[in-house]
N, C-alpha and C positions, 0 to 999 in steps of 0.2 A: 334523701328527700331534703329540700331546703328548709331551714329552720324558720318557723313562723315568727314574724315580728322583726326579723333582722333585715335591714335594708339590703337590697340586691348588691349595691356597690361594696358593702362590707363583706358580703359572702364571697365576692369574687377576688378580694384582695390577696388571698393566699395563692391563687392560680395565675392571675393576669400579671404580666410583667413586660417591660420593654423587650422587644425582639431584637435579634441581631440584624445588622444591616443586610447581610448577604441573602437571607431567606425570609424577608419580612412577611410575604403573603403566606408561605407554607407554615411558618411558626405561629403566626396569628391564627390561622385556621386550626392548627393543632390545639392551641390554648382554648379557643372558644368551644371546640368539640369536647375538650376535657371538661369544661364547665357544664356542658349539656349532659355528658355521660354521668357526671357526678351528681346531677340533679341540683346543682347550686342555684339554678333558676328553674322554677317549677313550670309545668305546662300551663299556659295561659298567662304567665307573668311576662313582663316587658324587660328586655335587656336595657342596660344603660344607654343613654343617648349616644349617637354616633360620635359626637365631639369628645365625650368622656372616654368612650372605648378606644378611640384613636389615640388619645393622649396617654392612656394607660399602657397601650401596646407600643407606642412610639412609632406609629405608622401614619400615613396620610389617610384622609377620609376617602379618597378614591380607592386606595388599596382595601380599606375596611369594607367599602361597599361591594367590592369584588368577593371578599370573604363571605359577606352576608348573602350575596347572590347564590354562592355555592350552597350555603346552608338552606336557602329557600328551595333550590332545585332538588335537594335531597329530602325535602319534606320535614325539615327539623324546625324551621322558623317561618313566620309569615310577616310581611310588611303591611301595616294598616295606616291609612291616611287620616288626616283630620286633626282636630285639637288634641284628642287623646290617642293619637296614633303612635307609631314607632315599630320596633321589631319585637314580635312576641314569639315565645317558645311554644311550639305545638306539643300537645300531649303525645307521649310515646305510644306507638302502635306496632304490632307485628307487621313488618313489611315483607313483600315477596322476596325470597332469596335469603332472608336473614339466617334461617336454619342452615342453608347450604354454606353461607359465609362462615358461620361459626364452626361447622364441621371441617371446613378446609383449613382453618387456622388453629383449631383446638390443639393439635399436636405439635405446632411449630413454636419454638422458642424465638420470638420475633427479635428480641434484643441480641441474642447470639448470632442470628442470621445477619442482622444489620451491622454488627461489629466486625464479623468475619468479612463481609462484603467490603466494608470500608478499608480494612487492612489490605486486602488483595488489590483493590482498585487504586488506592493511594500508592502502594508499592509498585504496581505495574506502571502507573503514570510517571513516577519518579525514575524508574529504570529506563523507560523509553526516552525521557528527556536527558538523563545523564549520559547514556550511551550514544544517543543520536540515532536517527533513522536513515536508511539508504533512500535514494531517490524513489525507487519503486515502493518502498514501505510508506514514504510520505504521501505518495499518490494514493495508495490504498486508504490511508487514514483520512485524507481529504475527501475521497469519494464516499466513504462511509458517513462522514459528516454531512456532505451534500445530500445524501439519500434521506437523512432525517429531516432536512429542511423541506424536501419535496414530498414528504410522506403525507397521505391522507390520514385522518384520525384513526381509521380502522387498521392502518398498517404501522402506526407510529411506534408502538411498543416493540414490535418485532424488529424494526430498523434501529431503534434506540439500543436494543439488546445487541444487535450486530456491531454497532459502533463500539460499544464497551468491550465486546468480545475481541474485536480487532485490536484494540489497545492492549488488552491482556495478552493476546498472541504475540504482538510485536515486541513485548518486553524481553523475549528470548528465553523464557522458562516454560517448557511444556507442562511441568508439574503445576505451576501457578495457573496456567491457562485452563488445565483440567479442573482444578479446584474452583476456579472462578466460574466456569461453565456450570458446575453443580450448584453452587450457591446462587447463581443468577437464576437458575430454574426455579428455585424456591422463592426468590424475590419476585419473580414474575407471577407465581401463583398468588402471592400476597397482593401484588399490584392489580391482578385481575378481580380482586374483591373490592376495589375502590373505584370511584369514577375517574374518567379522564378529565382533567381540568385544564382548559385552554390556557389560563394564566400561568399555571405551573409549567406547561409544555413550552410556552414562550420563554419563560425564565430559564428552563433547562437548556433550551437552545443557546441562549447567551452564554451559559456556563460551558456548554460543549465547545463553543467557538473559542472561548478563553483558554480552555484546557488544551485543545488542539494547537492553538497558537503557542502556548507555553512549551508544549512538547517539541514542536518544530523549531522553536527558538532556543532549544536546549537549556531550558530554565527549570531544573528539577524542583526547586523550592516552590516556584509558582505553579507548576503542574500538580504537585502534591497538595498544595493549599486549595487550589480550585477543585480538585477531586474531592477533598475532604468536605468542602462547602457543598458541593453537588450531592454527595451522599447524605449530608445532613438534611438537605431539603426533602429528599425522598423519605428519609427516616421520619421526619416530622409528620408527613402526611400519613404514613403507615401507622405510626403510633396514634395519631389523631383519630383515624377511622377504625383501627383494629385492636389497639392495645387494651 
């Protein structure tokens, strides 16, 4: 519960910090969700002004508004107009599906899953780029990427999974591929507990393109770094909604 008498801006100081350039939307959303989960801003209280929040997080006001829009769609905040308007935190209520969400993630060590996923994906991307792909393998990877571009929202996560599984398979280690398939299934269970965010999907697509380009250019350092950044974006969302 927020401490009475302490200005909201002061309460947020331990949590809000400038985000990294690579995943501004996701990390900003993670931080504000943490603020709400911790009760640093009570139901009925107003969040700091957009300008202040954007400056604290090191993001544009356009990006911040997209973050706030997601929070509104999830029923966590509401925007009020007028002289005394702003973004206000809504009182917490039991929402449909919350018990199911908690049941599904209760036995999952989210940090362990996210770290293992990152190790496998970064390793697979580096191996693919270092060893190079045959012409047929390159075609498969490009086709998997194209499929995610053309996917409707209802199919996106399935085709996104196929892209990542393709990359894991092409690294040449059946053991790694099997381990990745197992951990990806757990990641998908977690992803199914959070909303599909269009801004995040657009950002993920740009990262997918850069990752595939690095692999095809035989740039292992670039492939590993882009994969690490991509995993960090997903991790930020999962921590924000589920941790």
